[in-house]
N, C-alpha and C positions, 0 to 999 in steps of 0.2 A: 635255195637248199643248201642245209649246213654240209664243208665237205676241205679238204685240207688245204682245197684253192677258199677259202672262206678266209678258214686260219694261220696261212698267210697271209691275205692282204691283214688280217688284223695284226700278228708279233710284225709286220712290213713299218704301220702306222701306230705297235707300242712297243720301245725296240726294248724295254725295260722286262717287258712278258715275252722272246727269244729263252727262249728254257728248252735245254736237251739235257737229254741222259746222259750221265759221263762211263753209267757198263765196266763199272774201275774194279768190279770182281771176275766181269769176264774180259777186261785188258788186261789184270794183274793174271789171270789166266791161265792168258797170251803165254804173257812174257813169263812165266813157268815153264814154257812149253817150250818153246824156244831154246828156254838156258839149258834144258836138260837135253835138251834135242844140241847145240851143241862139244853137250860132257859128254855128250854119246863120241860126236864127229869128234872131240877132239883123243882122247884112249883110241878110233881106228884111228886117227892119223900118229900119232904116236905107234900101234901095233905095228903099218905098215912101211914109217921111217928105224924101225928096228930092224923090220926083219932088209928092206934093204941094206943099211948099216953091216948087218955080219952078212947078205953072197959074195958068193967069190963071183961073180961076173962084174967087175971093176966097172963097165956101167951102170949099173945099178949100188955100188959101196959106192961110190965118187960125191951122187946124187946130193950128200949131204955140206957136201963141198961149195957145191956154186950151188943158186938160185937161179946163175944161166944154162946150166945144166939140169936142171929140173927140168926149164922149163923149156926148156929146147925137148925133153923126155916127151913131153906129149906126148908124137904119133907114133911109138915108137910102143913097144911091147911093153912095155915092163914102165908104163904113165903112173898102175895106178897109185902114185906116191902124189904126181900131179894133181890125176884132176879131184884126188879127196880135198887139200891141196885152193882145190876151187871152193871145194861145195863148201866145203868152212868155209872162207870168206866170203860165201855170196848169201849163207847160212846167216853170219857175225851180223854185214853190214841192214841185212833186214831187222835185224835183233839193239841193233844200236839208233834202228831209226823208231824200234818201236817206241825202243826205253826215252829215248827223246819225243815223242810225240805224242807218247804220254806225260809226258814232267806238261805239257805245255799244256793240256787238259788240265791235270790237276790243277798248274796255277791260275786256271780261270774261274771267278767270283761264285759263288752261291748266291741266289736269290733270295731276294726278299721275300719273308714271308710273307708279305700283302697283294704280294703278286702274284706267287704265286696261287693265293685262296685266288684271287683274280681270276689266274688263268682257271683254273677249277672249274668258275662256279659258269663262266665265263659258258665253257664244253658244255652243261647240266643244260644254262639257263636256251628258254623254249626259242627265243631269239638270236638265239649265242649257239654252239653247240650243235644242240639241242642231241644230245647225243648220239654223233654220229658214229666214233670211233667201237668197233665192235673190237669182239672175242679182251688177246692178248693188246690188242693197242691203247683198248681201255686205262687200260691201266701205265699207259710211258709217263706219266709225269704224280703216280698212287709215291713212291717212294719218293722220301721231301732230301734226303744228303746221299741221295745219286742225284740230282739234278742241278746245273749250273745254267749260268746265265749270259747270251756274251752280250750282256750288252756295260759299257768301259763307270756308266754312271755307279753301281750295283761297289764294283771297282773305288771309285773314288774317292764315297761317301762315308763320312766322319760322325760321331756319335752320335753328334746331336742331331746329323742329316737322317741318321733313318730310327731314331725318337720321333721326329714330326712328321717321316714319310711312314713309320707304320706305327704309332701310335696314334697321333695328334691329332694327323688328315682323319685316317677315316673314326674318329670317334666325333669329328669337326659336320665329315660329309655325311654322318644317322640326321644330325643335329638342325643342319642349316644346308645343305648342297644344293637344292636347287635355287635358293636366292644369294645365293655365292656367288662375282660375277664372274670370281678370276674361272671357275671350273666353270666346261663346258660338255657337252653328250655327244658320242660319234651318235649318231642314229642305225647305221648302217650294218656297225657292233653292237651296238650298245654300252657298251663303257664310257667310267665319265673316270674321266682323271683331268688331273691340276700338274700343271701349268709348271713345269720344271727348273725352268731356269725361274719366272718368281721366285719360290720358294731358296732357291740357292742364294741368289740376289738378296731375299730377306734375314736368310743367314751369317752369311760376306759379312754386312752391316749392321748386324746382332754383332757380334766374334771383333767385328773393330770397336764400337763403342765400345764396349769390354774390357779391348784393351788398355786403349785409354786411359779409363776408369774408375780400372781395378786400383790399380799401382798410383793413381791419385789421392783416390779414399786413401788411404793407407799410411798415406805421408798425411792428408789432413788429420787425418783421425790420429797420429800417434804428437802431432802437433800442440791438437787441448789434454793428452795424457799429461802428468804428472811425473805416475804411479811409476817407478820402473817395472815393478812387478807386472803394471794393471801393460805396461807395451816395453813386458816380454811376453802376453798376454792375448796382442790386439795383435803383433808380430801370427803369434804359432796359425793364429786368424787367419790376419788376413791372404798367406803362406798359402793355412790350404785349401781355401778359395780358388787362390789364381792356381797353382796346379792343378784344384780340379778340373777352372774352367778349360786346362792351357791341354790336358786330356779330350776335354767332350768335346770342344771344336778341334779340334788339328788335331791332323795326323803325327804327332811327331812322336822322336821315343823316346827314350823313359831315360836317353841322357841329356836327351837335351831337355826337354821336364824338367828334367834335373837341373842342370847347366842355369833354363831361364826361373827357376824356383831362386837355385847361386845369386844370382844378381840379384834378382831383390830386395834377397831378407838379407846385402853383406852391404848396403848403403844401411838398410838401417841401424844395422849393430850397432857397427860404427858407431856414427849418430852419441847409442844409448849407449856408448863405451863412453864417451864424450862428456852427456854429463852424471 
């Protein structure tokens, strides 16, 4: 029988399917509410401080001169200012914690489109979730813009890994998955999946080969080109291919791509100038 226990088992075995709602709008509304409360409390505290400062009672008018006296007034009849300070402090602590937690939640990655589709399909499949979610809970994963994943695979993957994961593997699965030894089905959940480590190792191997192949090919091509115009055109083509490949197979920053491309172009331009 499908239930939350079976869904928990699925997410535990396939971490990329461990997806949850961000509740972004609700979190923002909660932060805005606490912010408004603090603003009102700040105004009330300022009013109390002015009243105490203008009071003819020296024990009240001297409160703003010493935090020690203010704190010591907690047991007196004019301790309203100190109680208001404690109230503001408590609300600020809640607000700051909520801000930090929200910023952390926002840094969690979005799930891959294929992974989210797999979870949605499993929930509807008879041998999977079999529509066990009812009422509002049935819409939990329908808002794709408000879903996050706890899997680090999604956060660490580059553009090539994303293309392979979201495009190539589903296409390959439709054609030959049942004859592919690298894939296996989980009978208890009915989910087909491909070994992530194998995919990453293959992409890393291809990336290593490309990093050695592209600069060598550019040097080899420039050696046989005699025309300066042809050499300039070849340099432009190879640098474009190199920078594009670097951007796709790595998570390099723009400045890193620019520096690496410049390092590739500079020796070629120097040799061209000598000729």
